[in-house]
Kinemage of the C-alpha trace (Angstrom):
@kinemage 1
@onewidth
@group {chain A} dominant
@subgroup {mainchain}
@vectorlist {calphas} color= white
{ca unk a 1} P -0.064 0.054 0.063
{ca unk a 2} L 3.023 2.217 0.008
{ca unk a 3} L 3.802 4.551 -2.909
{ca unk a 4} L 7.346 5.115 -3.828
{ca unk a 5} L 8.332 8.798 -4.103
{ca unk a 6} L 11.719 9.943 -5.486
{ca unk a 7} L 13.802 12.749 -3.948
{ca unk a 8} L 16.493 14.331 -5.841
{ca unk a 9} L 18.939 16.821 -4.503
{ca unk a 10} L 19.451 19.460 -6.992
{ca unk a 11} L 21.622 22.662 -6.954
{ca unk a 12} L 19.743 25.904 -7.103
{ca unk a 13} L 21.314 26.902 -10.440
{ca unk a 14} L 19.617 27.533 -13.771
{ca unk a 15} L 19.257 24.382 -15.792
{ca unk a 16} L 19.331 21.771 -12.961
{ca unk a 17} L 15.481 21.182 -13.066
{ca unk a 18} L 15.675 21.151 -16.887
{ca unk a 19} L 18.131 18.091 -16.780
{ca unk a 20} L 16.028 16.232 -14.334
{ca unk a 21} L 12.983 16.788 -16.475
{ca unk a 22} L 14.868 15.815 -19.643
{ca unk a 23} L 16.164 12.790 -18.044
{ca unk a 24} L 12.593 11.524 -17.213
{ca unk a 25} L 11.281 12.640 -20.717
{ca unk a 26} L 14.121 10.858 -22.567
{ca unk a 27} L 13.228 7.614 -20.877
{ca unk a 28} L 9.415 7.988 -21.294
{ca unk a 29} L 8.862 8.289 -17.644
{ca unk a 30} L 5.633 10.010 -16.706
{ca unk a 31} L 5.555 12.454 -13.933
{ca unk a 32} L 2.343 12.313 -11.895
{ca unk a 33} L 2.924 14.764 -8.998
{ca unk a 34} L 5.783 17.091 -7.838
{ca unk a 35} L 7.023 19.255 -4.895
{ca unk a 36} L 9.985 21.236 -4.331
{ca unk a 37} L 11.499 22.471 -1.168
{ca unk a 38} L 14.666 24.663 -1.260
{ca unk a 39} L 17.397 26.213 0.739
{ca unk a 40} L 19.936 28.763 -0.422
{ca unk a 41} L 22.119 26.350 -2.195
{ca unk a 42} L 20.097 23.107 -2.780
{ca unk a 43} L 16.518 22.114 -3.523
{ca unk a 44} L 14.846 18.776 -2.689
{ca unk a 45} L 12.554 17.835 -5.631
{ca unk a 46} L 10.097 15.232 -4.512
{ca unk a 47} L 7.954 13.485 -7.221
{ca unk a 48} L 5.826 10.557 -8.075
{ca unk a 49} L 6.348 8.800 -11.447
{ca unk a 50} L 4.935 5.840 -13.183
{ca unk a 51} L 8.085 3.698 -12.869
{ca unk a 52} L 10.039 4.932 -9.821
{ca unk a 53} L 12.840 2.241 -9.884
{ca unk a 54} L 13.670 2.969 -13.332
{ca unk a 55} L 13.591 6.809 -12.751
{ca unk a 56} L 15.818 6.292 -9.777
{ca unk a 57} L 18.392 4.408 -11.962
{ca unk a 58} L 18.473 6.753 -14.815
{ca unk a 59} L 18.780 9.903 -12.609
{ca unk a 60} L 21.727 8.141 -10.591
{ca unk a 61} L 23.328 7.337 -13.995
{ca unk a 62} L 23.113 11.101 -14.649
{ca unk a 63} L 24.942 11.966 -11.562
{ca unk a 64} L 21.982 13.040 -9.328
{ca unk a 65} L 21.660 12.238 -5.749
{ca unk a 66} L 18.476 10.235 -5.506
{ca unk a 67} L 16.466 8.472 -2.865
{ca unk a 68} L 13.369 6.500 -2.827
{ca unk a 69} L 10.931 6.863 0.065
{ca unk a 70} L 7.745 5.028 1.012
{ca unk a 71} L 4.856 7.547 1.270
{ca unk a 72} L 1.091 7.069 1.656
{ca unk a 73} L -1.549 8.390 -0.747
{ca unk a 74} L -5.004 8.998 0.230
{ca unk a 75} L -7.860 10.456 -1.751
{ca unk a 76} L -9.384 13.927 -0.820
{ca unk a 77} L -12.823 14.637 -1.882
{ca unk a 78} L -13.458 18.134 -3.227
{ca unk a 79} L -15.484 19.012 -0.070
{ca unk a 80} L -14.924 20.840 3.217
{ca unk a 81} L -13.390 18.660 5.974
{ca unk a 82} L -11.828 16.012 3.684
{ca unk a 83} L -8.298 16.860 4.798
{ca unk a 84} L -9.369 17.418 8.441
{ca unk a 85} L -10.768 13.887 8.599
{ca unk a 86} L -7.438 12.431 7.587
{ca unk a 87} L -5.397 14.714 9.937
{ca unk a 88} L -7.754 14.017 12.897
{ca unk a 89} L -6.926 10.247 12.584
{ca unk a 90} L -3.333 10.914 12.630
{ca unk a 91} L -3.582 13.437 15.443
{ca unk a 92} L -5.680 10.973 17.500
{ca unk a 93} L -2.748 8.363 17.030
{ca unk a 94} L -0.066 10.762 17.851
{ca unk a 95} L 1.314 10.869 14.330
{ca unk a 96} L 3.030 13.965 12.889
{ca unk a 97} L 3.258 14.719 9.238
{ca unk a 98} L 6.971 15.548 8.150
{ca unk a 99} L 5.466 16.935 4.733
{ca unk a 100} L 2.589 16.645 2.499
{ca unk a 101} L 1.646 17.656 -1.028
{ca unk a 102} L -1.462 16.909 -3.255
{ca unk a 103} L -2.283 16.660 -6.852
{ca unk a 104} L -5.382 15.890 -8.858
{ca unk a 105} L -5.576 12.965 -10.874
{ca unk a 106} L -6.624 13.133 -14.645
{ca unk a 107} L -9.516 10.694 -14.073
{ca unk a 108} L -11.034 12.421 -11.115
{ca unk a 109} L -12.079 15.802 -9.732
{ca unk a 110} L -10.802 14.781 -6.310
{ca unk a 111} L -7.256 15.247 -5.169
{ca unk a 112} L -4.720 12.768 -4.043
{ca unk a 113} L -2.605 13.649 -0.926
{ca unk a 114} L 0.796 12.234 -0.484
{ca unk a 115} L 1.840 11.985 3.099
{ca unk a 116} L 5.288 11.438 4.535
{ca unk a 117} L 5.602 10.497 8.240
{ca unk a 118} L 8.312 9.123 10.372
{ca unk a 119} L 6.749 5.653 10.428
{ca unk a 120} L 4.884 4.801 7.297
{ca unk a 121} L 3.703 1.300 8.690
{ca unk a 122} L 2.144 2.869 11.920
{ca unk a 123} L 0.620 5.704 9.790
{ca unk a 124} L -0.989 3.040 7.290
{ca unk a 125} L -2.493 1.003 10.238
{ca unk a 126} L -3.869 4.204 11.923
{ca unk a 127} L -5.402 5.470 8.587
{ca unk a 128} L -6.953 1.871 7.872
{ca unk a 129} L -8.278 1.567 11.459
{ca unk a 130} L -9.785 5.157 11.126
{ca unk a 131} L -11.477 4.051 7.840
{ca unk a 132} L -9.446 6.411 5.730
{ca unk a 133} L -8.920 4.838 2.210
{ca unk a 134} L -5.365 4.482 1.374
{ca unk a 135} L -4.686 4.194 -2.463
{ca unk a 136} L -2.472 1.377 -3.924
{ca unk a 137} L 0.558 2.435 -5.929
{ca unk a 138} L -0.975 1.212 -9.172
{ca unk a 139} L -3.684 3.794 -8.962
{ca unk a 140} L -1.405 6.521 -7.911
{ca unk a 141} L 1.282 5.798 -10.622
{ca unk a 142} L -1.608 5.848 -13.328
{ca unk a 143} L -3.408 8.872 -11.912
């Protein structure tokens, strides 16, 4: 039930994001979602692709520092309280969110939230016990 997210450490220099994007494009790897966090010298580009293992390999081959991370994807309906419901389950179980981002699927008007926590296994169990739907990787990679 975990989704594999790729994290790439990129210098804050013109053209670095273009090289990452070109690497994915050249290998016909489809980008589903993306988030970037930066510092003064480097950025952490986090993304979901349809073939994460292959993306990791081709990016490493091009000299990028790459890491795969298990994250959890949950659907969020386009209605008030959807995110609060998920966060309340995590809060009730003492689970903090390290970071999160969301994207919309091409086949739905709803969003998919990607959650990273310190312990994905405990988070998964808490969400399932709280009756929160967790999306399988096949759904997210094809979103």
